[in-house]
TORZA-911455 format. One record per residue: z, y, x of N, C-alpha, C in turn; residue in one letter. Coordinates in steps of 0.001 Angstrom, whole numbers, padded with zeros to 6 digits, always signed. Atoms other than C-alpha are relative to their C-alpha. Example, Ala and Ser with C-alpha at 12.3 -4.5 7.8 and 13.67 -1.06 7.14 Angstrom:
% residues 2
+000000-001190+000890+007800-004500+012300+000000+001200+000900A/-000060-001190-000820+007140-001060+013670+000730+001090-000770S/
//
This chain:
% residues 115
-001125-000401+000824+038458-033318+048721+000469-001234-000777M/-000502+001147+000764+040713-036005+047289+000292+000413-001441D/-000150-000237+001438+041501-036328+043590+001126+000990-000310K/-001102-000941+000240+044819-034473+043796-000403+001429+000349E/+000490-001332-000360+043203-031538+045597-000976+000516-001064E/+000929-000385+001059+040487-031540+042949+000773+000420-001247Y/-000856-000358+001139+043181-031499+040247+000601+001388+000211A/-000542-001332-000310+044777-028497+041981-001041+001086-000262D/+001057-001003+000199+041431-026668+041934-000310+000167-001492S/+000204-000106+001443+040955-027476+038223+001103+000832-000649L/-001114-000760+000572+044396-026057+037454-000096+001473+000355M/+000224-001403-000366+043565-022870+039355-001079+000621-000891E/+001056-000482+000910+040372-022533+037273+000572+000218-001400K/-000637-000111+001310+042417-023135+034112+000869+001255-000051F/-000856-001196-000083+044895-020440+035216-000850+001269-000086K/+000893-001159+000027+042052-017967+035862-000561+000228-001394E/+000561-000107+001354+040545-018716+032453+001063+000525-000964K/-001080-000496+000856+043911-018232+030721+000244+001488+000237L/-000230-001414-000318+044411-014929+032530-001122+000888-000531N/+001121-000786+000527+040944-013775+031471+000075+000121-001522S/-000170-000015+001460+041963-014499+027858+001341+000614-000396M/-001358-000511+000216+045270-012623+028136+000162+000744-001322A/-000114-000763+001246+044560-010316+025191+000200-000905-001210D/-000134+000902+001149+044171-013237+022790+001251-000868+000078S/-001217+000805-000167+047277-014951+024207+001277+000838-000010N/-001183-000868-000004+049611-011929+023988+001021-000480-001024K/-001094+000382+000883+052982-012747+022501+000242-001497-000087G/-000126+001459+000067+052567-016503+023050+001315-000518+000584Q/-001174+000507-000719+055369-017112+025570+000161-001501-000184R/-000001+001457+000137+054537-020825+025677-000018-000654+001367K/+000018+000802-001212+055078-023463+028309-000768-001278-000294T/+000944+001093+000183+052377-026076+028655+000110-000913+001209F/-000078+000961-001102+052706-029243+030739-001204-000938-000075Q/+001132+000901-000088+049596-031124+031817+000354-001097+000993L/-000386+001150-000825+050447-034582+033142-001239-000824+000314C/+001177+000742-000447+047658-036165+035167+000474-001317+000591L/-000600+001290-000335+048623-039803+035288-000672-000690+001174E/+000691+000677-001091+045969-040923+037775+000400+000530+001376D/-000477-000546-001280+047317-038610+040506+001523+000140+000009V/-001459-000006+000147+050915-038901+039262+000609+001385+000245E/-000479-001380-000112+051359-035113+039038+000032+000648-001377K/-000096-000807+001214+052423-032743+036300-000109+001456+000399A/+000177-001430-000240+051399-029100+036160+000659+000728-001166Y/-000714-000770+001006+053743-026775+034304-000544+001423+000022L/+000640-001310+000108+052052-023601+033087+000781+000824-001008I/-000746-000894+000890+054131-020766+031646-000820+001247-000266K/+000746-001181+000420+052284-018112+029672+001010+001043-000463V/-000955-001063+000292+054167-014820+029484-000333+000792-001238G/+000145-000874+001166+054569-012233+026757-001325+000767+000020E/+001248-000770-000108+051534-010330+028091-001252-000881-000062D/+001122+000916+000132+049359-013446+027751-000529-000565+001300G/+000444+000526-001293+048943-014114+031469+000912-001128+000457T/-000784+001099-000553+050166-017091+033450+001061+000571+000923V/-001120-000457-000824+053605-016276+034832+000289-000984+001116E/-000404+001039-000932+054033-019566+036604-000931-001204-000141E/+000747+001249-000040+052007-022620+037638+000646-000852+001075L/-000715+000866-000930+054056-025381+039229-000502-001424-000097N/+000392+001402-000054+053143-028876+040321+001221-000814+000400K/-001107+000883-000352+055635-031708+040420-000439-001438-000208K/+000383+001407+000165+055550-035487+040614+000320-000517-001396P/-000337+000751+001207+055396-037680+037534+000980-001085+000425L/-000043-000139+001436+057242-039172+035717+000966+001069-000487P/-000906-001057+000451+059514-036125+035651-000593+000727-001198E/+000442-000733+001184+059230-034607+032199+000818+001277-000077K/-000685-001279+000114+060076-030970+031762+000237+000289-001473D/-000330-000214+001408+061908-030535+028468-000187+001446-000438D/+000234-001398+000374+061244-026788+028608-001420+000215-000519S/+001385-000131+000445+057568-027440+027814-000084-000060-001520A/+000249+000013+001439+056459-026573+024281-000935-001139-000372D/+000946+001086+000230+053716-029135+024615-000315-000690+001316I/+000381+000801-001166+052888-031940+027041-001252-000782-000342S/+001263+000714+000171+049423-033394+027442-000108-000999+001145V/+000116+001077-000976+048943-036731+029216-001438-000483+000031Y/+001389+000421-000150+045522-037610+030584-000289-000254+001477T/+000397+000206-001393+043561-038013+033831-000845+001186+000485T/+000816-001056-000606+041727-035710+036215-001432-000083-000538V/+001380+000160+000453+038361-037160+035130-000195+000494-001431D/+000108-000454+001388+039035-036449+031457+000035+001531-000053V/-000083-001474-000017+040096-032833+032122-001272+000593+000595I/+001233-000470-000623+037109-032374+034402-001164-000077-000995D/+001062+000162+000989+034775-033715+031709+000083+001029-001111G/-000188-001003+001051+036253-031385+029098-000382+001385+000515I/+000292-001321-000554+036031-028349+031372-001492+000185+000279M/+001444-000065-000242+032398-029191+032200-000801-000161-001293K/+000614+000184+001324+031692-029695+028465-000831-001278-000083K/+000643+001313+000053+030600-033284+029120+000771-000946-000917E/-000877+000822+000826+033456-034635+026998+000667+000894-001033L/-000643-000737+001079+034775-033440+023655+001479-000374-000030N/-001441+000238-000050+038572-033058+023692+000496-000786-001207A/-000436+000706+001206+038999-034235+020100-000408-001470+000056M/+000455+001386-000137+036919-037353+020747+000836-000739+001046M/-000820+000621-001047+038866-038042+023940+001383-000357-000543A/-001303+000272+000591+042103-037803+021959-000093-001200-000947M/+000161+001116+000933+040810-040167+019272-000252-001325+000724M/+000265+001198-000799+039723-042614+021991+001204-000401+000850Q/-001210+000323-000757+043220-042577+023491-000026+000469+001447G/+000090-000514-001369+042163-040742+026657+000943+001175+000223K/-000950-001114-000048+044564-037893+025835+001135-000323-000963I/-001182+000161+000846+048100-038194+024506+000750+001319-000001R/-000637-001309+000144+049942-035139+023188+001379-000149-000605I/-001356-000064+000537+053633-034487+022620+000378+001461-000146E/-000496-001361+000169+055036-031295+021141-000775+000808-001020G/+000517-000990+000936+053797-028192+019357-001522+000096+000068D/+001471-000001+000014+050134-028747+018463-000582+001396-000199M/+000536-001351+000216+049711-025141+017311-000060+000764+001320S/+000022-000639-001322+050577-023986+020841-001208-000474+000800A/+001145+000550-000718+047928-026286+022258-001314+000579-000524L/+001231-000511+000590+045270-025075+019834-000295+001421+000484M/+000197-001375-000457+045806-021488+020972-000437+000053+001463K/+000350+000017-001421+045406-022460+024637-001229-000853+000285L/+001060+000972-000218+042698-025089+024167-001319+000602+000449A/+001293-000594-000354+039748-022713+024496-000094+000312+001493S/+000039-000238-001445+040730-022124+028137-000570-001201+000756A/+000534+001190-000658+039616-025688+028914-001511-000041-000026F/+001457+000088+000119+036042-025026+027897-000679+001258+000491T/
//
């Protein structure tokens, strides 16, 4: 499996986790963009009113989707480390491994899906 395929599988796991947390995400209606710079892909995730993922789209970087409430820029390895609990997201951000643009409160509500 190459790195892009691995990124796709991580995003599917993230989608499943978000859907399993639908009750706590109800009413969010947020759009989250995860930009994985090492594979030059962006994943746009739209969370619906019911808290489930309505849409998960992949597109090439550097296209930025202005409809996203928040954009997170990082790499596949960093996301993988966070999801495996081998890397702390806050530490990764302080070390410059993650860059964030947009509504931080939206990210905080979705962040638990990464762990």
